[in-house]
C-alpha positions in Angstrom: 9.7 -39.9 -16.6 7.3 -36.9 -16.2 8.2 -36.7 -12.5 11.9 -36.5 -13.3 11.3 -33.7 -15.9 9.1 -31.8 -13.4 11.7 -32.2 -10.7 14.4 -30.9 -13.1 12.3 -27.9 -14.0 11.5 -27.0 -10.4 15.2 -27.4 -9.4 16.2 -25.0 -12.2 13.6 -22.3 -11.3 15.3 -19.2 -9.8 14.6 -18.5 -6.2 13.2 -15.0 -7.2 10.5 -16.7 -9.2 9.0 -18.3 -6.1 5.8 -16.8 -4.8 6.0 -13.8 -2.4 4.6 -14.7 1.0 3.1 -11.8 3.0 1.3 -11.6 6.3 -2.4 -10.6 5.9 -2.6 -6.8 5.9 -5.5 -4.9 7.2 -6.5 -1.3 8.0 -6.1 -2.2 11.7 -2.5 -3.3 11.1 -1.8 -0.1 9.1 -3.4 2.0 11.9 -1.4 0.3 14.6 1.8 0.7 12.6 1.1 4.4 12.0 0.3 4.9 15.7 3.5 3.2 16.8 5.6 5.2 14.3 7.4 8.4 15.3 6.0 10.0 12.1 2.6 11.7 12.0 -0.1 10.3 9.8 -3.5 11.4 8.6 -6.1 8.9 7.5 -7.8 10.0 4.3 -10.7 8.6 2.3 -10.8 9.9 -1.3 -9.6 9.5 -4.8 -6.0 9.3 -5.8 -4.9 10.7 -9.2 -1.4 10.0 -10.7 0.2 9.0 -13.9 -0.1 5.2 -13.8 2.5 4.8 -16.6 5.1 5.8 -13.9 4.4 2.7 -11.8 7.5 0.4 -11.7 7.6 -2.6 -13.9 9.6 -5.7 -13.2 12.5 -6.4 -15.5 12.0 -10.2 -15.9 15.3 -10.6 -17.8 17.4 -8.7 -15.2 15.4 -8.6 -11.9 18.3 -6.6 -10.3 17.3 -3.8 -12.6 13.8 -3.5 -11.0 13.8 -0.3 -8.9 13.5 -0.8 -5.2 11.6 2.4 -4.8 9.7 4.7 -7.2 8.3 8.0 -6.2 5.3 9.3 -8.2 3.7 12.8 -7.8 0.0 12.4 -7.1 -3.1 14.3 -5.9 -5.4 13.0 -3.1 -8.8 14.6 -2.8 -11.4 13.5 -0.2 -11.9 13.8 3.5 -9.6 13.1 6.4 -10.6 11.3 9.6 -11.4 13.3 12.7 -13.5 12.8 15.8 -16.6 13.5 13.6 -15.6 10.8 11.1 -14.4 11.5 7.6 -15.6 15.1 7.6 -12.5 17.3 7.1 -11.9 18.2 3.5 -8.5 17.1 2.1 -7.2 18.1 -1.3 -3.4 17.9 -1.4 -0.4 16.9 -3.5 1.1 13.7 -2.2 4.0 11.4 -3.2 3.1 7.8 -3.9 6.2 5.8 -2.8 6.0 2.5 -4.5 8.3 -0.3 -3.3 9.4 -3.5 -5.1 10.6 -6.6 -3.3 12.7 -8.4 -5.9 10.5 -9.0 -8.8 7.3 -8.1 -7.0 6.2 -4.4 -7.1 3.3 -2.7 -5.4 0.6 -1.2 -7.6 -2.3 1.2 -7.3 -5.2 2.2 -9.5 -5.7 5.9 -10.3 -9.1 7.4 -9.9 -10.7 4.8 -7.7 -11.7 5.4 -4.1 -9.0 4.7 -1.6 -8.3 4.7 2.1 -4.8 6.1 2.7 -2.6 6.6 5.6 -0.7 9.7 4.6 2.6 10.3 6.3 3.0 14.0 7.1 6.6 15.3 6.8 8.9 18.2 6.1 9.5 16.7 2.6 5.8 16.6 1.8 2.9 14.1 2.3 3.7 10.5 1.4 1.7 7.4 0.9 4.0 4.3 1.0 2.9 1.0 -0.6 4.7 -2.3 -1.0 3.8 -5.7 -2.5 2.6 -6.9 0.9 0.4 -3.9 1.6 1.5 -0.6 3.0 -0.6 2.5 3.6 -3.0 2.4 0.8 -6.3 0.4 0.5 -8.1 0.5 -2.8 -11.9 0.4 -2.8 -12.4 0.3 0.9 -15.4 -1.6 2.2 -17.8 -0.3 4.8 -16.3 -2.9 7.2 -12.8 -1.3 6.6 -14.2 2.2 7.2 -15.9 1.1 10.4 -12.7 -0.6 11.6 -10.5 2.5 11.1 -13.1 4.7 12.8 -13.1 2.3 15.7 -9.3 2.4 15.9 -9.3 6.2 15.8 -11.9 6.4 18.5 -9.8 4.2 20.8 -11.9 1.1 20.4 -10.7 -2.5 19.8 -8.2 -2.3 16.9 -7.4 -5.9 16.0 -6.9 -7.2 12.5 -9.8 -9.0 10.9 -8.7 -12.3 9.5 
């Protein structure tokens, strides 16, 4: 009887409630995507400040009401990557572009150290994130920093699994 009830519950579960499946995301993958893009990117290590109350929230009762994209004004202060490493001061306004895929929304923490791939454009500097990753890595590890420096220097730039 328990199996029948469990089967009925599973059958009635909406498809959107199923788990989101993403490919592993790494700084190497983000670097390669940025390099292959027609847009220009800057890699910045620093602190991101923004109003976290503006992050999108899933409307569980009406998932179609969850915004696909939310743009949040932010400030990124740190250093950008150059041939000398993370040595060029960076202190700019940026837009945090937060995507939602159905009921899953990307998130970020304000005030923590980040590694960001900042897209430079005529409309301003943008950091895009989505539930599967994107261009922002919170609390980067020394391994991540070494990897992005290696990619930048033209070394082996393959994802660490």
